[in-house]
C-alpha positions as CSV (number, residue, x, y, z in Angstrom):
1,M,102.3,113.4,120.2
2,Q,103.6,109.7,122.2
3,I,103.6,106.5,120.7
4,Q,101.5,105.6,122.6
5,D,98.6,107.8,122.0
6,R,98.5,107.9,118.8
7,L,95.6,106.3,117.2
8,K,95.9,102.6,115.8
9,S,97.1,101.4,113.0
10,F,94.8,98.1,113.1
11,V,90.6,97.5,113.9
12,L,90.5,93.7,114.8
13,R,87.8,92.1,112.9
14,K,86.3,88.8,112.9
15,G,88.2,86.5,110.7
16,R,87.6,83.2,110.1
17,I,90.3,80.7,111.1
18,T,91.1,77.1,109.9
19,S,90.5,74.3,112.3
20,N,94.7,73.9,111.6
21,Q,95.2,77.2,112.9
22,K,92.9,76.9,115.6
23,R,94.7,73.9,117.0
24,A,98.5,75.1,116.1
25,I,96.7,78.1,118.6
26,D,95.5,76.0,121.0
27,T,98.7,73.6,121.3
28,L,101.9,75.7,120.3
29,W,100.7,79.4,122.0
30,D,102.9,79.1,125.0
31,K,105.7,77.6,122.9
32,Y,106.3,80.3,120.1
33,I,104.1,84.0,121.8
34,L,106.4,85.7,123.6
35,D,104.6,88.0,126.3
36,S,104.8,91.1,125.8
37,N,104.7,92.4,129.2
38,K,109.0,91.7,129.2
39,E,111.6,92.9,127.8
40,V,113.0,91.3,124.9
41,K,117.0,91.6,125.4
42,N,117.1,88.1,127.0
43,I,115.8,85.7,124.1
44,Y,118.0,84.8,122.0
45,P,121.0,86.9,123.0
46,D,124.1,86.4,121.2
47,T,122.2,86.8,118.2
48,D,122.0,90.1,115.2
49,P,117.5,89.7,116.1
50,I,115.2,90.7,112.6
51,L,111.8,91.7,113.7
52,D,109.1,91.3,110.7
53,I,105.9,93.6,111.6
54,G,102.8,92.1,110.2
55,F,103.8,89.0,108.9
56,G,100.6,88.2,107.6
57,A,100.5,84.3,107.0
58,G,104.5,84.3,107.8
59,E,105.7,83.2,104.3
60,T,108.5,85.9,104.9
61,T,109.0,85.1,108.8
62,S,109.4,81.1,108.2
63,F,111.3,82.2,104.5
64,I,114.1,84.1,107.0
65,A,114.7,82.1,109.6
66,K,115.2,79.1,107.6
67,A,118.0,81.0,106.4
68,K,119.1,82.2,109.6
69,P,119.1,79.8,112.1
70,D,121.4,80.9,114.5
71,T,119.9,84.6,114.0
72,F,116.3,85.4,116.3
73,V,113.4,86.1,114.2
74,L,110.4,87.9,116.0
75,G,107.4,88.0,113.8
76,A,104.7,91.0,115.3
77,E,101.1,90.1,114.0
78,V,97.6,90.9,115.2
79,Y,95.1,88.4,113.5
80,L,94.5,85.3,115.0
81,S,94.6,83.5,111.7
82,G,98.4,84.5,110.6
83,I,99.3,83.6,113.7
84,G,98.2,80.2,113.6
85,S,99.8,79.9,110.3
86,L,102.9,80.5,111.1
87,L,102.9,78.5,114.6
88,S,101.7,75.7,112.1
89,K,104.7,75.8,110.1
90,A,107.2,76.9,112.6
91,N,106.5,73.5,114.2
92,D,105.9,71.2,111.5
93,E,109.4,72.5,109.6
94,Q,110.9,72.6,113.0
95,I,111.4,75.9,113.2
96,D,113.0,76.9,116.6
97,N,114.5,80.4,116.3
98,I,111.2,82.5,115.8
99,R,109.3,84.2,118.6
100,I,105.5,86.3,117.9
101,L,104.3,89.1,119.0
102,N,100.3,89.2,119.7
103,S,99.8,92.7,120.2
104,D,101.1,96.7,119.2
105,I,104.0,96.9,117.6
106,A,104.8,100.8,118.4
107,P,104.1,100.8,122.6
108,F,106.2,97.6,122.0
109,L,109.1,99.0,120.2
110,E,108.8,102.1,122.9
111,D,108.9,100.7,126.1
112,K,110.4,96.3,125.9
113,V,112.8,97.0,123.3
114,S,116.6,98.3,124.6
115,D,117.9,100.8,121.8
116,N,120.3,99.6,118.9
117,F,118.5,96.3,119.5
118,F,117.2,94.5,116.0
119,E,119.7,93.6,113.1
120,M,116.6,94.4,110.4
121,I,113.3,95.5,110.3
122,L,110.7,94.2,107.6
123,M,107.5,95.7,107.4
124,F,105.9,94.2,104.4
125,Y,102.4,95.6,103.2
126,P,100.7,97.2,106.1
127,D,97.6,98.4,106.0
128,P,97.3,101.3,103.6
129,W,94.5,103.1,105.4
130,P,93.5,104.2,101.6
131,K,90.4,106.8,102.1
132,R,92.4,110.3,103.3
133,K,90.0,110.6,106.5
134,H,92.7,107.1,107.6
135,H,95.5,108.4,106.7
136,K,96.6,109.6,110.0
137,R,96.4,105.7,111.5
138,R,99.1,104.4,109.2
139,L,101.6,102.9,110.7
140,I,104.6,104.8,109.6
141,N,105.1,108.2,109.8
142,N,107.8,110.6,111.2
143,D,107.8,109.3,114.8
144,F,107.7,105.4,114.2
145,I,110.7,105.8,111.6
146,N,112.5,107.8,114.5
147,L,111.8,105.3,116.9
148,L,112.8,102.7,114.1
149,N,116.0,104.5,113.7
150,R,116.5,104.3,117.5
151,K,116.1,100.5,117.7
152,I,118.2,99.3,114.7
153,K,121.2,98.7,114.9
154,P,123.5,101.0,113.5
155,K,123.8,99.9,109.8
156,G,121.0,97.9,110.6
157,I,118.4,97.5,107.6
158,F,114.4,98.7,107.6
159,Y,113.2,97.2,104.5
160,F,109.9,98.5,103.4
161,K,106.8,97.1,100.6
162,T,103.8,98.6,99.8
163,D,101.3,98.2,97.2
164,W,99.6,101.2,98.0
165,D,101.1,104.4,95.9
166,H,100.4,106.8,97.5
167,Y,101.6,105.2,101.0
168,Y,104.7,104.4,98.7
169,Q,104.9,107.9,98.1
170,E,104.1,109.2,101.6
171,V,107.0,107.2,103.0
172,K,109.5,108.7,101.0
173,K,108.4,112.4,101.4
174,I,109.2,111.3,104.9
175,I,112.4,109.9,104.4
176,A,113.9,112.2,101.7
177,K,114.2,114.7,104.5
178,D,116.1,113.0,107.3
179,K,119.0,112.6,107.1
180,K,120.1,108.9,109.9
181,W,119.1,106.4,106.4
182,S,121.1,105.8,103.3
183,V,118.4,104.5,100.6
184,L,120.0,100.7,99.1
185,E,119.0,98.8,96.5
186,K,117.5,95.6,96.3
187,Q,121.1,94.1,95.3
188,D,122.5,95.6,98.5
189,L,121.3,93.0,99.9
190,E,122.5,89.8,101.5
191,N,121.3,86.9,98.7
192,Y,118.8,85.3,101.0
193,L,116.9,88.5,101.0
194,I,117.2,89.2,97.3
195,D,115.4,85.6,96.7
196,L,112.7,86.1,99.2
197,P,109.4,83.7,98.5
198,Q,106.9,85.8,97.1
199,T,103.8,86.0,99.7
200,S,99.8,84.9,99.2
201,F,99.7,89.0,99.7
202,E,101.9,89.9,96.7
203,R,100.0,87.2,94.5
204,K,96.7,89.5,95.1
205,A,98.1,92.5,94.7
206,L,99.5,91.5,91.4
207,L,96.5,89.7,90.1
208,A,94.5,93.1,91.0
209,K,97.3,95.0,88.7
210,R,98.7,96.9,91.8
211,E,102.7,97.8,91.4
212,L,104.2,96.9,94.4
213,N,106.7,99.1,95.7
214,E,109.4,98.7,97.7
215,I,111.8,100.9,100.1
216,I,115.2,100.0,101.9
217,L,117.0,101.8,104.4
218,Q,120.1,101.6,106.4
219,R,120.8,103.2,109.7
220,I,123.8,105.8,109.3
221,S,126.1,105.0,112.5
């Protein structure tokens, strides 16, 4: 199955957008939003770019961009409320090394990103599609893991978090059979990644007494 032919891992729903988010979208869209029809290689070409897939309200994206001001950070998100929040934060805090993709990430990676491009890809708390009949919609599967491996540089990092145990166990099974990755511990990471801020989603998950699980992989050259 081609990446482009898979079921999407999201269903767009009409959510509430605050006045601040709407104002940010109306005034900052052209400055920060990446044209999904163009290749990404010419943006900040001399940096080790980082991709944050499904960034939610953008807490992690903005934190990394500030911690690594000489690095290009691309955040991918399909929901306008989250995009509005990150646009507002980037503007208020004068963060210039962020760009945002408002598009389905899998075909974009396949068609518009050259191999060995990203230094790190993060994916925190993707939709777990908890019902068995919907598991096929989960973004992470063998094909997507192989795609990430191609787009990450040798020795680059894939950092995954989920609060859904079944999804966590499923990803562990996938990477256990994959010899293209080695597993890292959190203490192996740079300090700024060890000190990532707790997101609003993480706080909600903890209040709901859901365990936070993570997998950190390094591409083997």
